[in-house]
C-alpha positions as CSV (number, residue, x, y, z in Angstrom):
1,M,17.8,-1.1,12.7
2,S,20.6,0.2,10.7
3,A,21.2,0.7,7.0
4,P,24.1,1.5,4.7
5,A,23.2,4.4,2.6
6,N,21.0,7.5,2.5
7,I,17.6,7.5,0.8
8,V,16.3,10.6,-0.9
9,G,13.3,11.9,1.1
10,S,14.4,10.4,4.4
11,P,14.1,12.6,7.5
12,Q,16.6,15.3,8.2
13,R,19.2,14.8,10.9
14,S,18.3,16.2,14.3
15,A,20.6,18.6,16.0
16,A,21.9,15.9,18.3
17,E,23.1,13.9,15.3
18,Q,25.4,16.6,14.0
19,P,29.1,15.9,14.7
20,T,30.0,16.8,18.2
21,P,32.2,19.9,18.3
22,K,35.7,19.2,19.5
23,L,36.1,20.2,23.1
24,G,39.1,20.9,25.2
25,A,40.2,17.9,27.3
26,K,38.7,19.4,30.5
27,R,35.3,20.2,28.8
28,E,35.2,16.8,27.2
29,R,35.8,15.1,30.6
30,T,32.9,17.2,32.1
31,R,30.6,16.4,29.2
32,K,31.4,12.7,29.6
33,K,30.7,12.9,33.4
34,I,27.3,14.4,32.7
35,L,26.4,11.7,30.1
36,D,27.7,8.9,32.3
37,A,25.7,10.2,35.3
38,A,22.5,10.4,33.3
39,S,23.1,6.9,31.9
40,G,23.5,5.5,35.4
41,L,20.4,7.2,36.6
42,I,18.1,6.0,33.9
43,G,19.6,2.5,33.6
44,N,17.0,0.9,35.9
45,E,13.2,0.4,36.0
46,Q,12.6,3.7,38.0
47,G,14.8,5.8,35.7
48,L,12.0,7.6,33.8
49,T,11.6,10.3,36.4
50,V,15.2,11.6,36.5
51,R,15.6,15.4,37.0
52,I,18.4,17.8,36.2
53,E,19.2,18.2,39.9
54,E,19.8,14.5,40.1
55,V,22.1,14.5,37.1
56,C,24.1,17.4,38.5
57,A,24.4,15.7,41.9
58,A,25.6,12.4,40.3
59,A,28.1,14.2,38.1
60,H,29.2,16.5,40.9
61,I,28.6,19.7,38.9
62,S,26.4,22.8,39.4
63,R,23.2,23.4,37.5
64,G,25.0,26.3,35.8
65,T,27.7,23.9,34.5
66,F,25.0,21.6,33.2
67,Y,23.6,24.4,31.1
68,N,27.1,25.1,29.6
69,Y,26.8,21.7,27.9
70,F,23.1,21.1,27.4
71,T,20.1,23.4,27.0
72,S,17.6,21.0,28.6
73,L,17.2,17.5,30.0
74,E,15.5,16.6,26.7
75,Q,18.6,17.6,24.7
76,L,20.8,15.6,27.1
77,F,18.6,12.6,26.6
78,E,18.6,13.0,22.8
79,V,22.4,13.1,22.7
80,L,22.7,10.2,25.2
81,A,20.4,8.0,23.1
82,I,22.7,8.4,20.2
83,E,25.8,7.9,22.4
84,L,24.4,4.6,23.8
85,S,23.4,3.1,20.5
86,H,26.0,4.5,18.1
87,D,28.6,1.7,18.4
88,L,26.0,-1.0,18.0
89,N,24.5,0.7,15.0
90,G,27.9,1.1,13.4
91,A,28.7,-2.6,14.0
92,L,25.4,-3.6,12.3
93,V,26.0,-1.3,9.4
94,A,29.4,-2.7,8.7
95,T,28.0,-6.2,8.5
96,W,25.1,-5.1,6.4
97,N,27.2,-3.3,3.9
98,E,29.3,-6.4,3.3
99,T,27.0,-9.3,3.0
100,L,23.3,-8.9,3.7
101,S,20.1,-8.3,1.8
102,H,17.6,-5.8,3.3
103,A,15.6,-8.6,4.8
104,E,18.7,-10.3,6.2
105,G,20.0,-7.0,7.5
106,S,16.7,-6.2,9.2
107,N,16.7,-9.6,10.9
108,A,20.3,-9.2,12.1
109,A,19.4,-5.7,13.5
110,I,16.3,-6.9,15.3
111,Q,17.9,-10.0,16.8
112,H,21.2,-8.2,17.8
113,Y,19.3,-5.4,19.5
114,L,17.3,-7.9,21.5
115,H,20.3,-10.0,22.4
116,Y,22.2,-6.9,23.4
117,A,19.3,-5.8,25.6
118,R,19.2,-9.2,27.3
119,R,22.9,-9.1,28.0
120,D,22.9,-5.6,29.4
121,P,19.7,-4.7,31.3
122,A,21.0,-1.3,32.4
123,W,21.5,-0.4,28.7
124,A,18.1,-1.7,27.9
125,W,16.3,0.2,30.6
126,A,18.2,3.4,29.5
127,M,17.0,2.9,25.9
128,V,13.4,2.2,27.0
129,H,13.3,5.4,29.0
130,L,15.1,7.5,26.4
131,S,12.6,6.4,23.8
132,A,9.9,8.1,25.9
133,F,11.6,11.5,25.3
134,G,12.4,11.2,21.6
135,P,12.8,8.8,18.7
136,T,12.8,5.2,19.6
137,F,16.3,3.9,20.3
138,G,17.6,7.4,19.4
139,A,17.5,9.6,16.3
140,E,20.4,7.8,14.7
141,A,18.8,4.3,14.9
142,W,15.4,5.8,14.1
143,E,16.5,7.4,10.9
144,A,18.7,4.5,9.9
145,C,15.7,2.2,10.2
146,Y,13.7,4.5,8.0
147,R,16.4,4.4,5.3
148,S,16.7,0.6,5.5
149,I,13.0,0.1,5.1
150,A,12.8,2.6,2.2
151,Q,15.6,0.7,0.5
152,G,13.9,-2.6,1.1
153,I,10.7,-1.3,-0.5
154,E,12.6,0.1,-3.5
155,A,14.3,-3.3,-3.9
156,G,11.0,-5.2,-3.8
157,E,11.9,-7.0,-0.6
158,F,9.3,-5.3,1.6
159,D,5.7,-4.8,1.0
160,V,4.4,-2.0,3.2
161,P,2.8,1.3,2.3
162,N,5.8,3.4,3.0
163,A,9.0,3.6,5.1
164,T,7.3,5.4,8.0
165,V,4.9,2.5,8.5
166,G,7.7,0.0,8.3
167,R,10.0,1.9,10.6
168,D,7.2,2.2,13.2
169,L,6.4,-1.5,12.9
170,M,10.1,-2.5,13.5
171,T,11.1,0.0,16.2
172,G,7.8,-0.2,18.1
173,T,7.8,-4.0,18.2
174,V,11.5,-4.2,19.2
175,L,11.0,-1.7,22.0
176,A,7.9,-3.5,23.3
177,S,9.9,-6.8,23.2
178,V,12.7,-5.2,25.1
179,R,10.2,-4.2,27.8
180,T,8.8,-7.7,28.0
181,M,12.3,-9.2,28.3
182,L,13.1,-6.8,31.1
183,R,10.0,-7.5,33.1
184,S,9.9,-11.2,32.6
185,D,12.1,-14.1,31.6
186,G,11.5,-13.1,28.0
187,S,10.4,-16.6,27.0
188,E,7.7,-15.1,24.8
189,S,10.0,-12.6,23.1
190,Q,12.7,-14.8,21.8
191,P,14.7,-12.7,19.2
192,H,14.2,-15.1,16.3
193,I,10.5,-15.3,16.9
194,V,10.1,-11.5,17.0
195,A,12.3,-11.2,13.9
196,Y,10.3,-13.8,12.0
197,H,7.0,-12.1,12.6
198,L,8.4,-8.6,11.9
199,L,9.7,-9.9,8.5
200,R,6.3,-11.3,7.8
201,A,4.7,-8.0,8.7
202,L,7.1,-6.2,6.3
203,G,5.9,-8.5,3.5
204,V,8.7,-11.1,3.4
205,P,7.3,-14.5,2.2
206,D,6.8,-17.0,5.0
207,A,9.4,-19.6,3.9
208,R,12.1,-16.9,3.4
209,A,11.2,-15.1,6.6
210,R,11.5,-18.3,8.6
211,A,14.8,-19.3,6.9
212,I,16.3,-15.9,7.6
213,S,15.2,-15.6,11.2
214,E,16.4,-19.1,12.0
215,S,19.8,-18.8,10.3
216,P,23.0,-18.1,12.4
217,L,23.4,-14.3,12.9
218,P,26.5,-12.6,11.5
219,D,29.1,-11.8,14.1
220,I,29.4,-8.2,15.1
221,V,32.0,-6.4,17.1
222,V,30.7,-3.6,19.4
223,P,33.5,-1.5,21.0
224,K,33.3,-1.5,24.8
């Protein structure tokens, strides 16, 4: 769900996507404590109902300190969604820029997101819950997906009415598949099957969609 370049007319960046201002070492440590605490609290099936008080308790800070860093729980979650998906998005973009067509890049993004969710259920639950508070998989992935679909339409690889429809198809289906994987053995949501049907929904011809979805995925390196 990532793409290499900007497309004219794509959505504007949200406030959470702006570069994080440089903080002093102590403030940066406190900010990280808050984000880590929130991530731990939402990284399970019951994580949707987290409150500010619980974040403060887990981070060992006061409510006043919380508001020195975030204006609301919603802003915290918006920032956290980007933090949790940024490295994966960057790894996918690097691969896409080098070798892949838009259809191949979309397939790689779909399958790598699903494989990543399967390997790290806490991350997956966090992304599911965070998507309930804002853009699916975070604003960075949401807008990158929009740009990639727009580029695929322009290049003639995708046949959907517009990038918004394509983005919603991709992010919505992947999110639903992540939920299915988390709540079952995931046998009906194998990444290559999901990718194949999404490529077909985006207008990729059957033979090409099947060949792309069944090909080995490009390796990516996601920093730990």
